[in-house]
C-alpha positions as CSV (number, residue, x, y, z in Angstrom):
1,M,11.7,13.7,-16.7
2,P,9.3,14.0,-20.2
3,T,5.6,13.3,-20.1
4,K,3.7,12.1,-21.4
5,V,0.3,13.6,-21.6
6,N,-2.9,13.1,-23.9
7,I,-3.7,16.3,-25.9
8,V,-6.9,17.5,-28.7
9,L,-5.8,18.9,-31.5
10,D,-7.9,20.7,-34.2
11,D,-7.9,18.8,-37.3
12,D,-6.6,22.1,-39.1
13,V,-3.5,22.0,-36.6
14,K,-3.1,18.2,-36.6
15,T,-3.4,18.3,-40.4
16,D,-0.1,21.1,-40.7
17,L,1.2,19.2,-38.9
18,D,1.1,16.0,-39.9
19,R,1.7,17.7,-43.1
20,L,5.1,19.9,-42.2
21,V,7.1,18.5,-38.9
22,E,8.5,14.8,-39.7
23,S,7.4,12.0,-37.2
24,G,10.6,11.8,-35.1
25,L,9.8,15.9,-35.0
26,R,6.8,16.5,-33.6
27,S,6.8,16.9,-30.1
28,R,10.0,18.6,-29.9
29,V,7.7,21.6,-32.5
30,I,4.6,21.3,-29.9
31,N,7.1,21.9,-26.7
32,T,9.3,24.7,-28.6
33,A,5.6,26.3,-29.2
34,L,4.2,26.0,-25.6
35,R,6.9,27.2,-24.3
36,R,7.1,30.4,-26.9
37,E,3.5,31.0,-25.9
38,I,4.3,30.4,-21.8
39,G,6.8,33.1,-22.0
40,L,4.1,35.8,-23.8
41,M,1.9,34.9,-20.8
42,R,4.0,35.1,-17.9
43,R,5.6,38.2,-19.4
44,R,1.1,39.8,-20.3
45,R,0.7,38.9,-17.2
46,A,3.8,40.4,-15.2
47,S,3.2,43.7,-17.6
48,G,0.3,43.8,-16.1
49,L,0.3,43.3,-12.2
50,L,3.3,46.4,-13.4
51,D,0.5,48.5,-15.1
52,A,-1.5,47.8,-11.7
53,L,1.1,48.9,-10.0
54,R,2.3,51.9,-11.7
55,R,-1.8,53.5,-11.6
56,A,-1.5,52.4,-7.7
57,T,1.6,54.5,-6.9
58,R,1.9,58.7,-7.8
59,V,5.8,59.6,-9.7
60,T,8.3,60.0,-7.4
61,P,10.1,62.7,-9.6
62,T,13.2,62.2,-11.0
63,A,15.3,64.8,-8.4
64,D,13.8,62.5,-5.1
65,S,14.5,59.7,-6.7
66,V,18.3,61.0,-7.4
67,R,18.2,61.9,-4.0
68,M,17.0,58.9,-2.1
69,V,19.7,56.7,-3.6
70,R,21.9,58.9,-3.2
71,H,21.0,59.0,0.2
72,D,21.0,55.1,0.8
73,R,24.8,54.7,-1.1
74,G,25.4,57.1,2.0
75,R,26.7,60.7,0.4
């Protein structure tokens, strides 16, 4: 369900929004832009967590990984 919110836009952003986006489409444009930005923020956060995990764990040689997978599969 849509929720009406109040936000503060910089003057230049508001001017461009008014000039470039017709009145009935502004909410859709803002929602699309926010979804993209939030998705980017989530991916960056996940990437940072993976980088931290990579630094905290040791490298497993490929042969060991293959051996473990084969063991788990019962081969």
